N, CA, C and O atoms as a CHARMM CRD file, in Angstrom:
* protein
*
  248
    1    1 MET  N     98.67300  70.06000 127.34600 PROA 1      0.00000
    2    1 MET  CA    98.62400  70.04100 125.83500 PROA 1      0.00000
    3    1 MET  C     99.98500  70.62300 125.16400 PROA 1      0.00000
    4    1 MET  O    100.52800  70.10100 124.19100 PROA 1      0.00000
    5    2 GLU  N    100.38400  71.61800 125.73800 PROA 2      0.00000
    6    2 GLU  CA   101.52700  72.33500 125.12900 PROA 2      0.00000
    7    2 GLU  C    102.74200  71.62300 125.08500 PROA 2      0.00000
    8    2 GLU  O    103.55700  71.69100 124.16500 PROA 2      0.00000
    9    3 SER  N    102.84500  70.91900 126.13300 PROA 3      0.00000
   10    3 SER  CA   104.01900  69.86900 126.25700 PROA 3      0.00000
   11    3 SER  C    104.33400  69.00700 125.04800 PROA 3      0.00000
   12    3 SER  O    105.39700  68.90000 124.43500 PROA 3      0.00000
   13    4 ILE  N    102.98400  68.32800 124.81700 PROA 4      0.00000
   14    4 ILE  CA   102.96500  67.32200 123.72300 PROA 4      0.00000
   15    4 ILE  C    103.49600  68.08600 122.53300 PROA 4      0.00000
   16    4 ILE  O    104.38300  67.58100 121.84600 PROA 4      0.00000
   17    5 GLY  N    102.92200  69.45900 122.21200 PROA 5      0.00000
   18    5 GLY  CA   103.39100  70.01400 120.93800 PROA 5      0.00000
   19    5 GLY  C    104.70800  70.37000 120.91400 PROA 5      0.00000
   20    5 GLY  O    105.42700  70.34500 119.91500 PROA 5      0.00000
   21    6 ASN  N    105.14500  70.82700 122.43600 PROA 6      0.00000
   22    6 ASN  CA   106.72900  71.13500 122.21400 PROA 6      0.00000
   23    6 ASN  C    107.47900  69.67500 122.13000 PROA 6      0.00000
   24    6 ASN  O    108.59500  69.65500 121.61000 PROA 6      0.00000
   25    7 PHE  N    107.00900  68.66900 122.53400 PROA 7      0.00000
   26    7 PHE  CA   107.79400  67.12700 122.33900 PROA 7      0.00000
   27    7 PHE  C    107.72300  67.02300 120.69800 PROA 7      0.00000
   28    7 PHE  O    108.70900  66.62900 120.07500 PROA 7      0.00000
   29    8 PHE  N    106.73400  67.32700 120.15800 PROA 8      0.00000
   30    8 PHE  CA   106.83500  66.93500 118.83800 PROA 8      0.00000
   31    8 PHE  C    107.36800  67.91500 117.93600 PROA 8      0.00000
   32    8 PHE  O    107.74200  67.54100 116.82500 PROA 8      0.00000
   33    9 ASN  N    107.44500  69.04000 118.24600 PROA 9      0.00000
   34    9 ASN  CA   108.38000  70.10800 117.73400 PROA 9      0.00000
   35    9 ASN  C    109.89700  69.85000 117.87000 PROA 9      0.00000
   36    9 ASN  O    110.68300  70.03200 116.94100 PROA 9      0.00000
   37   10 TRP  N    110.22400  69.44500 119.00700 PROA 10     0.00000
   38   10 TRP  CA   111.62100  68.96400 119.13900 PROA 10     0.00000
   39   10 TRP  C    111.96200  67.60800 118.39900 PROA 10     0.00000
   40   10 TRP  O    113.09800  67.41700 117.96500 PROA 10     0.00000
   41   11 LEU  N    110.92700  66.64500 118.26100 PROA 11     0.00000
   42   11 LEU  CA   111.16900  65.55500 117.75200 PROA 11     0.00000
   43   11 LEU  C    111.59500  65.60600 116.29300 PROA 11     0.00000
   44   11 LEU  O    112.50500  64.93200 115.81100 PROA 11     0.00000
   45   12 PHE  N    110.73400  66.59400 115.56000 PROA 12     0.00000
   46   12 PHE  CA   110.70400  66.73800 114.26900 PROA 12     0.00000
   47   12 PHE  C    111.71200  67.91900 113.64900 PROA 12     0.00000
   48   12 PHE  O    112.16100  67.87200 112.50400 PROA 12     0.00000
   49   13 SER  N    111.94300  68.81300 114.45200 PROA 13     0.00000
   50   13 SER  CA   112.62400  69.96300 113.98200 PROA 13     0.00000
   51   13 SER  C    113.91100  70.31500 114.49000 PROA 13     0.00000
   52   13 SER  O    114.54500  71.24000 113.98000 PROA 13     0.00000
   53   14 ASP  N    114.44300  69.51200 115.66100 PROA 14     0.00000
   54   14 ASP  CA   115.65400  69.77000 116.16700 PROA 14     0.00000
   55   14 ASP  C    116.57700  68.46100 115.76200 PROA 14     0.00000
   56   14 ASP  O    116.04800  67.35200 115.68700 PROA 14     0.00000
   57   15 ARG  N    117.91200  68.63900 115.51700 PROA 15     0.00000
   58   15 ARG  CA   118.62000  67.67300 115.00100 PROA 15     0.00000
   59   15 ARG  C    118.64700  66.50700 115.84500 PROA 15     0.00000
   60   15 ARG  O    118.37300  65.39300 115.39700 PROA 15     0.00000
   61   16 VAL  N    118.98300  66.72500 117.11900 PROA 16     0.00000
   62   16 VAL  CA   118.98700  65.77100 118.05800 PROA 16     0.00000
   63   16 VAL  C    117.76600  64.72500 118.09000 PROA 16     0.00000
   64   16 VAL  O    117.98100  63.51400 118.04000 PROA 16     0.00000
   65   17 GLY  N    116.37300  65.30400 118.18300 PROA 17     0.00000
   66   17 GLY  CA   115.38900  64.97800 118.02700 PROA 17     0.00000
   67   17 GLY  C    115.07400  63.93100 116.92000 PROA 17     0.00000
   68   17 GLY  O    114.62400  62.80200 117.11500 PROA 17     0.00000
   69   18 VAL  N    115.40700  64.53300 115.65300 PROA 18     0.00000
   70   18 VAL  CA   115.42700  63.79200 114.61500 PROA 18     0.00000
   71   18 VAL  C    116.44400  62.38500 114.58200 PROA 18     0.00000
   72   18 VAL  O    116.06900  61.34400 114.04300 PROA 18     0.00000
   73   19 LEU  N    117.56300  62.51000 115.13600 PROA 19     0.00000
   74   19 LEU  CA   118.61500  61.52300 115.42000 PROA 19     0.00000
   75   19 LEU  C    117.85900  60.50400 116.39000 PROA 19     0.00000
   76   19 LEU  O    117.90500  59.31600 116.06800 PROA 19     0.00000
   77   20 VAL  N    117.22900  60.82700 117.44400 PROA 20     0.00000
   78   20 VAL  CA   116.45800  59.85600 118.29800 PROA 20     0.00000
   79   20 VAL  C    115.36900  59.05100 117.52900 PROA 20     0.00000
   80   20 VAL  O    115.22200  57.83600 117.65800 PROA 20     0.00000
   81   21 LEU  N    114.66700  59.79900 116.76500 PROA 21     0.00000
   82   21 LEU  CA   113.49600  59.31100 116.05800 PROA 21     0.00000
   83   21 LEU  C    113.99700  58.09300 115.16400 PROA 21     0.00000
   84   21 LEU  O    113.45900  56.98600 115.12800 PROA 21     0.00000
   85   22 LEU  N    115.17300  58.50800 114.41600 PROA 22     0.00000
   86   22 LEU  CA   115.91100  57.55300 113.47000 PROA 22     0.00000
   87   22 LEU  C    116.48700  56.27900 114.17100 PROA 22     0.00000
   88   22 LEU  O    116.44000  55.12000 113.75700 PROA 22     0.00000
   89   23 GLY  N    117.11100  56.81600 115.47300 PROA 23     0.00000
   90   23 GLY  CA   117.71200  55.53900 116.28300 PROA 23     0.00000
   91   23 GLY  C    116.73500  54.70000 116.75300 PROA 23     0.00000
   92   23 GLY  O    116.97700  53.49300 116.78700 PROA 23     0.00000
   93   24 PHE  N    115.63400  55.13700 117.13600 PROA 24     0.00000
   94   24 PHE  CA   114.27300  54.49300 117.63400 PROA 24     0.00000
   95   24 PHE  C    113.76100  53.56900 116.44400 PROA 24     0.00000
   96   24 PHE  O    113.53900  52.37500 116.64600 PROA 24     0.00000
   97   25 GLY  N    113.61200  54.05100 115.42200 PROA 25     0.00000
   98   25 GLY  CA   113.24600  53.51300 114.30200 PROA 25     0.00000
   99   25 GLY  C    114.20300  52.24300 113.63300 PROA 25     0.00000
  100   25 GLY  O    113.73400  51.31900 112.96900 PROA 25     0.00000
  101   26 VAL  N    115.52700  52.41000 113.94200 PROA 26     0.00000
  102   26 VAL  CA   116.53300  51.19300 113.64200 PROA 26     0.00000
  103   26 VAL  C    116.39300  50.07500 114.68800 PROA 26     0.00000
  104   26 VAL  O    116.35700  48.86700 114.45400 PROA 26     0.00000
  105   27 VAL  N    116.31800  50.69700 115.90100 PROA 27     0.00000
  106   27 VAL  CA   116.10600  49.65000 117.07600 PROA 27     0.00000
  107   27 VAL  C    114.97500  48.83400 116.97400 PROA 27     0.00000
  108   27 VAL  O    115.08100  47.63100 117.21000 PROA 27     0.00000
  109   28 LEU  N    113.73900  49.41100 116.60100 PROA 28     0.00000
  110   28 LEU  CA   112.46800  48.82100 116.68200 PROA 28     0.00000
  111   28 LEU  C    112.51500  47.65800 115.29100 PROA 28     0.00000
  112   28 LEU  O    112.13400  46.49100 115.38600 PROA 28     0.00000
  113   29 PHE  N    112.94400  48.14800 114.31400 PROA 29     0.00000
  114   29 PHE  CA   112.97100  47.31000 113.14100 PROA 29     0.00000
  115   29 PHE  C    114.17500  46.29800 113.46500 PROA 29     0.00000
  116   29 PHE  O    113.90800  45.19100 112.99800 PROA 29     0.00000
  117   30 LEU  N    115.18600  46.32400 113.99800 PROA 30     0.00000
  118   30 LEU  CA   116.05400  45.24900 114.38100 PROA 30     0.00000
  119   30 LEU  C    115.21500  44.35900 115.14700 PROA 30     0.00000
  120   30 LEU  O    115.02300  43.23800 114.67400 PROA 30     0.00000
  121   31 LEU  N    114.63500  44.69100 116.34700 PROA 31     0.00000
  122   31 LEU  CA   113.90500  44.03200 117.07900 PROA 31     0.00000
  123   31 LEU  C    112.91100  43.27200 116.51900 PROA 31     0.00000
  124   31 LEU  O    112.76900  42.11700 116.92100 PROA 31     0.00000
  125   32 ILE  N    112.12300  43.75600 115.57600 PROA 32     0.00000
  126   32 ILE  CA   111.25000  42.99500 114.59700 PROA 32     0.00000
  127   32 ILE  C    111.77300  42.05600 113.79000 PROA 32     0.00000
  128   32 ILE  O    111.10500  41.02900 113.67900 PROA 32     0.00000
  129   33 ALA  N    112.80100  42.12700 113.18800 PROA 33     0.00000
  130   33 ALA  CA   113.57700  41.21700 112.34500 PROA 33     0.00000
  131   33 ALA  C    114.10300  40.15500 113.22200 PROA 33     0.00000
  132   33 ALA  O    114.09800  39.00700 112.77800 PROA 33     0.00000
  133   34 PHE  N    114.58900  40.39800 114.49500 PROA 34     0.00000
  134   34 PHE  CA   115.19400  39.23100 115.26100 PROA 34     0.00000
  135   34 PHE  C    113.91300  38.55400 115.69100 PROA 34     0.00000
  136   34 PHE  O    114.03000  37.33100 115.62500 PROA 34     0.00000
  137   35 LEU  N    112.78900  38.93900 116.08800 PROA 35     0.00000
  138   35 LEU  CA   111.67700  38.05000 116.39000 PROA 35     0.00000
  139   35 LEU  C    110.90500  37.48500 115.37900 PROA 35     0.00000
  140   35 LEU  O    110.27100  36.46600 115.65300 PROA 35     0.00000
  141   36 LEU  N    110.84000  37.97000 114.23100 PROA 36     0.00000
  142   36 LEU  CA   110.47800  37.20600 113.18600 PROA 36     0.00000
  143   36 LEU  C    111.41000  35.95800 112.63900 PROA 36     0.00000
  144   36 LEU  O    110.91100  34.92300 112.19600 PROA 36     0.00000
  145   37 GLU  N    112.85400  36.19900 112.73100 PROA 37     0.00000
  146   37 GLU  CA   113.52000  35.25600 112.49300 PROA 37     0.00000
  147   37 GLU  C    113.33000  33.90700 113.52900 PROA 37     0.00000
  148   37 GLU  O    113.00800  32.77700 113.16300 PROA 37     0.00000
  149   38 LYS  N    113.58900  34.30200 114.77600 PROA 38     0.00000
  150   38 LYS  CA   113.30800  33.30500 115.63400 PROA 38     0.00000
  151   38 LYS  C    112.04700  32.48600 115.56500 PROA 38     0.00000
  152   38 LYS  O    112.07000  31.31100 115.93200 PROA 38     0.00000
  153   39 ARG  N    110.75200  33.15000 115.02900 PROA 39     0.00000
  154   39 ARG  CA   109.76300  32.65200 114.64800 PROA 39     0.00000
  155   39 ARG  C    109.85000  31.58100 113.51300 PROA 39     0.00000
  156   39 ARG  O    109.40100  30.43900 113.61400 PROA 39     0.00000
  157   40 MET  N    110.43200  32.05300 112.51200 PROA 40     0.00000
  158   40 MET  CA   110.61400  31.19300 111.28800 PROA 40     0.00000
  159   40 MET  C    111.32200  29.98200 111.59100 PROA 40     0.00000
  160   40 MET  O    110.98000  28.91100 111.08800 PROA 40     0.00000
  161   41 ARG  N    112.30500  30.08900 112.39600 PROA 41     0.00000
  162   41 ARG  CA   113.23900  29.10800 113.12600 PROA 41     0.00000
  163   41 ARG  C    112.43300  28.05000 113.52200 PROA 41     0.00000
  164   41 ARG  O    112.74300  26.89500 113.22800 PROA 41     0.00000
  165   42 LYS  N    111.37900  28.32800 114.19100 PROA 42     0.00000
  166   42 LYS  CA   110.56500  27.29300 115.05400 PROA 42     0.00000
  167   42 LYS  C    109.48200  26.86800 113.94900 PROA 42     0.00000
  168   42 LYS  O    108.96500  25.75900 114.09000 PROA 42     0.00000
  169   43 GLN  N    109.10600  27.64900 112.87900 PROA 43     0.00000
  170   43 GLN  CA   108.34600  26.78400 111.94500 PROA 43     0.00000
  171   43 GLN  C    108.98100  25.98700 111.01700 PROA 43     0.00000
  172   43 GLN  O    108.39700  24.97000 110.64300 PROA 43     0.00000
  173   44 PHE  N    110.13500  26.27800 110.54800 PROA 44     0.00000
  174   44 PHE  CA   110.94800  25.42100 109.69500 PROA 44     0.00000
  175   44 PHE  C    112.25800  24.71300 110.30600 PROA 44     0.00000
  176   44 PHE  O    113.40300  24.71300 109.85400 PROA 44     0.00000
  177   45 TYR  N    111.76500  24.13200 111.42900 PROA 45     0.00000
  178   45 TYR  CA   112.80500  23.43500 112.15600 PROA 45     0.00000
  179   45 TYR  C    113.51700  22.34100 111.32800 PROA 45     0.00000
  180   45 TYR  O    114.74000  22.19600 111.33500 PROA 45     0.00000
  181   46 ASN  N    112.68400  21.60700 110.63700 PROA 46     0.00000
  182   46 ASN  CA   113.13700  20.53000 109.76100 PROA 46     0.00000
  183   46 ASN  C    113.69000  20.59600 108.52500 PROA 46     0.00000
  184   46 ASN  O    113.78300  19.61400 107.78900 PROA 46     0.00000
  185   47 HSD  N    114.10000  21.79600 108.21900 PROA 47     0.00000
  186   47 HSD  CA   114.63800  22.14400 106.94200 PROA 47     0.00000
  187   47 HSD  C    116.07700  21.33000 106.65600 PROA 47     0.00000
  188   47 HSD  O    116.89300  21.27100 107.57600 PROA 47     0.00000
  189   48 GLN  N    116.30800  20.83900 105.64600 PROA 48     0.00000
  190   48 GLN  CA   117.64000  20.19500 105.24200 PROA 48     0.00000
  191   48 GLN  C    118.51700  21.12200 104.97400 PROA 48     0.00000
  192   48 GLN  O    118.24000  21.96900 104.12400 PROA 48     0.00000
  193   49 LYS  N    119.54300  21.14000 105.53500 PROA 49     0.00000
  194   49 LYS  CA   120.63100  22.17900 105.29100 PROA 49     0.00000
  195   49 LYS  C    121.58200  21.65700 104.20900 PROA 49     0.00000
  196   49 LYS  O    122.01400  20.50900 104.11500 PROA 49     0.00000
  197   50 SER  N    121.86300  22.83300 103.31000 PROA 50     0.00000
  198   50 SER  CA   122.83800  22.49400 102.25100 PROA 50     0.00000
  199   50 SER  C    124.16400  23.38300 102.56800 PROA 50     0.00000
  200   50 SER  O    124.22300  24.11700 103.55500 PROA 50     0.00000
  201   51 GLU  N    125.13800  23.25100 101.70300 PROA 51     0.00000
  202   51 GLU  CA   126.52300  24.04500 101.83800 PROA 51     0.00000
  203   51 GLU  C    126.19600  25.49600 101.93100 PROA 51     0.00000
  204   51 GLU  O    126.79800  26.15700 102.77700 PROA 51     0.00000
  205   52 ASP  N    125.24400  26.11900 101.10000 PROA 52     0.00000
  206   52 ASP  CA   124.92200  27.38300 100.76300 PROA 52     0.00000
  207   52 ASP  C    124.23200  27.94700 102.03900 PROA 52     0.00000
  208   52 ASP  O    124.30900  29.15500 102.26200 PROA 52     0.00000
  209   53 ASP  N    123.55100  27.11000 102.89400 PROA 53     0.00000
  210   53 ASP  CA   122.94600  27.65000 103.93800 PROA 53     0.00000
  211   53 ASP  C    123.74900  28.50200 105.06900 PROA 53     0.00000
  212   53 ASP  O    124.90400  28.14000 105.29700 PROA 53     0.00000
  213   54 TRP  N    123.31800  29.40700 105.66200 PROA 54     0.00000
  214   54 TRP  CA   124.18900  30.23200 106.80300 PROA 54     0.00000
  215   54 TRP  C    123.14100  30.26900 108.02400 PROA 54     0.00000
  216   54 TRP  O    121.91500  30.25300 107.91500 PROA 54     0.00000
  217   55 ASP  N    123.81500  30.31700 109.08600 PROA 55     0.00000
  218   55 ASP  CA   123.12200  30.44400 110.30800 PROA 55     0.00000
  219   55 ASP  C    123.09900  31.82000 111.03800 PROA 55     0.00000
  220   55 ASP  O    124.21600  32.30500 111.21800 PROA 55     0.00000
  221   56 LEU  N    122.19400  32.43200 111.42300 PROA 56     0.00000
  222   56 LEU  CA   121.95700  33.90200 111.81900 PROA 56     0.00000
  223   56 LEU  C    122.53800  33.41800 113.52800 PROA 56     0.00000
  224   56 LEU  O    123.32800  34.19400 114.06500 PROA 56     0.00000
  225   57 PHE  N    122.22700  32.49400 114.08700 PROA 57     0.00000
  226   57 PHE  CA   122.12000  32.29900 115.47500 PROA 57     0.00000
  227   57 PHE  C    123.20900  31.50300 116.02400 PROA 57     0.00000
  228   57 PHE  O    123.53700  31.60100 117.20600 PROA 57     0.00000
  229   58 ASP  N    123.95400  30.47700 114.94600 PROA 58     0.00000
  230   58 ASP  CA   124.93700  29.60500 115.03200 PROA 58     0.00000
  231   58 ASP  C    124.45000  28.59400 116.17500 PROA 58     0.00000
  232   58 ASP  O    125.43200  28.14400 116.76400 PROA 58     0.00000
  233   59 SER  N    123.41600  28.17000 116.59800 PROA 59     0.00000
  234   59 SER  CA   122.83700  27.35100 117.37900 PROA 59     0.00000
  235   59 SER  C    122.89400  25.94200 117.07600 PROA 59     0.00000
  236   59 SER  O    123.07800  25.12900 117.98100 PROA 59     0.00000
  237   60 ASP  N    122.71400  25.50200 115.57500 PROA 60     0.00000
  238   60 ASP  CA   122.85900  24.19000 115.25400 PROA 60     0.00000
  239   60 ASP  C    124.17700  23.65000 115.12800 PROA 60     0.00000
  240   60 ASP  O    124.26500  22.42800 115.25000 PROA 60     0.00000
  241   61 GLU  N    125.30000  24.35400 114.89200 PROA 61     0.00000
  242   61 GLU  CA   126.60400  24.01300 114.52700 PROA 61     0.00000
  243   61 GLU  C    127.29200  23.43100 115.70900 PROA 61     0.00000
  244   61 GLU  O    127.13700  23.90400 116.83500 PROA 61     0.00000
  245   62 GLU  N    127.98300  22.49800 115.48200 PROA 62     0.00000
  246   62 GLU  CA   128.93200  21.90700 116.75300 PROA 62     0.00000
  247   62 GLU  C    130.26300  22.42700 116.89700 PROA 62     0.00000
  248   62 GLU  O    130.98800  22.02600 117.80800 PROA 62     0.00000
């Protein structure tokens, strides 16, 4: 039980622990954004593209 307390103390009070926490949060949100983008691409596959559209994955361009 003490080791869990030490871990949380390190995570929230030490500079390296806070950087690890922030880095993990950034990676987590990037992963979520990537997965949601792929899901939306499957749902709206028949979208008519205009000149203002841009493609995150560049898979449809020749």
